[in-house]
C-alpha positions in Angstrom: 107.0 60.9 96.7 106.7 57.1 97.0 102.9 57.4 96.6 103.3 59.4 93.4 105.7 57.0 91.9 103.5 54.1 92.9 100.5 55.8 91.2 102.5 56.5 88.1 103.7 52.9 87.9 100.0 51.7 88.2 99.1 54.0 85.3 101.8 52.6 83.0 100.7 49.1 84.0 97.1 49.9 83.0 98.2 51.4 79.7 100.3 48.3 78.8 97.4 46.1 79.9 95.4 47.6 77.1 97.8 46.0 74.6 98.3 42.6 76.3 99.2 40.0 73.7 100.3 42.6 71.2 104.1 42.0 70.7 106.5 43.9 68.5 105.8 41.5 65.7 102.1 42.0 65.6 100.8 42.2 62.1 97.3 43.5 61.5 94.7 42.2 59.1 95.5 42.2 55.4 94.3 45.2 53.5 92.2 42.9 51.2 90.5 41.0 54.0 86.8 40.4 53.2 83.9 40.8 55.6 80.5 39.1 55.7 81.7 35.7 54.8 81.5 36.2 51.1 82.8 33.4 48.9 86.1 34.4 47.4 86.6 33.9 43.7 89.2 31.5 42.5 92.5 33.1 41.7 95.3 31.9 39.4 98.8 32.8 38.5 101.4 34.2 41.0 100.0 34.1 44.6 101.2 34.2 48.2 100.4 33.1 51.7 101.5 35.2 54.7 99.7 33.4 57.6 102.5 31.1 58.7 103.2 28.9 61.7 106.5 29.1 63.6 108.1 26.8 66.2 109.6 27.9 69.5 113.0 28.3 67.8 111.7 30.8 65.2 111.7 28.3 62.3 108.7 28.1 59.9 106.6 25.0 60.3 104.4 25.8 57.3 101.2 27.8 56.4 98.4 27.9 58.9 95.7 25.4 58.0 93.3 28.3 57.4 95.7 30.3 55.2 94.5 31.1 51.7 96.3 32.1 48.5 96.2 35.9 47.8 97.2 38.2 44.9 96.8 41.3 47.1 97.8 41.6 50.7 98.9 44.0 53.4 102.1 44.3 55.3 103.8 46.5 57.9 106.9 48.4 56.8 109.1 46.2 59.0 108.6 43.4 56.5 106.8 40.2 55.9 107.4 36.5 55.1 105.7 34.8 52.3 105.2 31.5 50.6 104.9 32.2 46.9 103.7 29.8 44.2 101.9 29.8 40.8 98.3 28.6 40.7 96.4 27.0 37.9 92.9 28.0 36.7 91.4 26.0 39.6 93.5 27.8 42.2 95.8 24.8 42.9 99.6 25.2 43.0 101.3 24.0 39.9 104.7 23.2 41.4 107.2 23.9 44.1 107.6 27.2 46.0 109.1 30.1 44.0 112.2 31.3 45.7 113.6 34.7 46.3 116.2 34.6 43.5 113.4 34.2 40.9 111.4 37.3 42.1 111.6 41.1 41.8 110.2 43.6 44.3 109.2 47.0 43.0 107.8 50.1 44.6 104.7 51.8 43.0 104.3 55.0 45.0 102.1 56.0 48.0 98.9 57.2 46.2 95.4 55.9 46.4 96.3 53.3 43.7 99.7 51.8 42.6 101.6 53.8 40.0 102.2 52.3 36.6 105.9 53.0 36.8 107.9 50.4 38.8 110.9 51.4 40.9 113.3 48.6 41.8 116.4 50.5 43.1 116.7 51.1 46.8 113.1 50.2 47.6 113.7 47.3 50.0 115.0 43.8 49.9 114.0 40.3 49.0 115.9 37.3 50.4 115.3 33.7 51.3 114.4 32.9 54.9 117.3 31.5 56.9 117.1 27.7 57.1 114.2 27.5 54.7 114.7 28.9 51.2 111.1 28.0 50.2 110.0 31.1 52.0 110.7 34.7 51.0 111.5 37.5 53.4 110.6 41.0 52.3 111.8 44.3 53.8 110.4 47.7 52.7 112.1 51.1 52.5 108.8 53.0 52.0 105.1 52.9 52.9 102.7 52.6 50.0 102.3 50.1 47.2 104.7 47.4 46.1 104.5 44.7 43.4 106.1 41.3 43.6 106.6 39.4 40.3 108.7 36.9 38.5 111.9 38.5 37.3 111.7 36.7 33.9 108.0 37.1 33.5 106.3 37.1 30.1 103.1 38.8 31.2 101.8 41.3 33.8 101.0 38.7 36.5 102.0 40.0 39.9 101.2 40.2 43.6 100.2 43.6 45.0 101.3 44.6 48.6 100.0 47.6 50.5 102.6 48.6 53.1 101.9 50.7 56.2 102.8 51.3 59.8 101.6 49.2 62.8 98.8 50.5 64.9 101.1 49.8 67.8 104.8 49.7 67.1 108.3 50.3 68.4 110.7 52.7 66.7 114.2 54.1 67.1 112.9 57.5 66.0 110.5 59.9 67.7 108.1 59.8 64.7 107.0 56.9 62.6 109.6 56.3 59.8 110.4 53.2 57.7 114.0 53.3 58.8 113.1 53.7 62.5 110.6 50.7 62.7 112.1 47.8 64.6 111.0 44.2 65.2 112.8 43.6 68.4 115.1 45.3 70.9 117.4 43.5 73.3 118.2 45.4 76.5 121.3 44.7 78.6 122.8 46.7 81.5 125.7 47.5 79.2 123.6 48.8 76.3 122.3 52.4 76.2 119.5 53.4 73.9 116.1 54.8 73.5 113.1 53.2 71.8 109.7 54.8 71.2 106.3 53.1 71.5 104.0 54.8 69.0 100.3 54.1 68.6 97.3 55.7 67.0 95.6 56.6 70.4 96.9 59.5 72.5 98.6 57.7 75.4 99.6 61.1 76.8 96.0 62.2 77.3 95.1 58.8 78.7 97.8 59.0 81.3 97.0 62.6 82.3 93.3 61.7 82.7 94.1 58.7 84.8 96.5 60.7 87.0 93.8 63.3 87.7 91.5 60.5 88.9 94.3 59.2 91.3 
């Protein structure tokens, strides 16, 4: 019995080692990431950065030095944090950060392209980041397409966000659901609960195959 338990422990250790460095907050590459080193065209109007640096206390230090302004980006359903500004025709910011109370978040469906109709009721939330209101915290209630725009806009300028699930994520539900996705889970000896690690690969087949070899 001890030998079997030891072998099973080794299997789980091997599985977890496949994902070393991938924490609950892992966010995968943006949907609009370019390949091949092509020169990106200059963008203007409303734009955002999501590649941010954080200190050990969880406070934002600022954008990563390699971060670029984007009008289209990807996010996991758990949410994302953005720095939002308006850019001039040269791609340079025209002023201070645009805060959460000046922005509207709208859902545009889960088709191949965003719907023309914008839903703003019960689609998620937009709020300032605690201790730094220059940054915007977005939470999503659905997967699919979202638009972020100035509430009092006079044109169609907006940021497009494609929302999906993590390749490797933790959930409070047996299947991937927006409401079940979690960023963190604190375990204590007095707290009962079940969380699920869900990934794209079949961990069950990997474990069964490894056990046969043992």
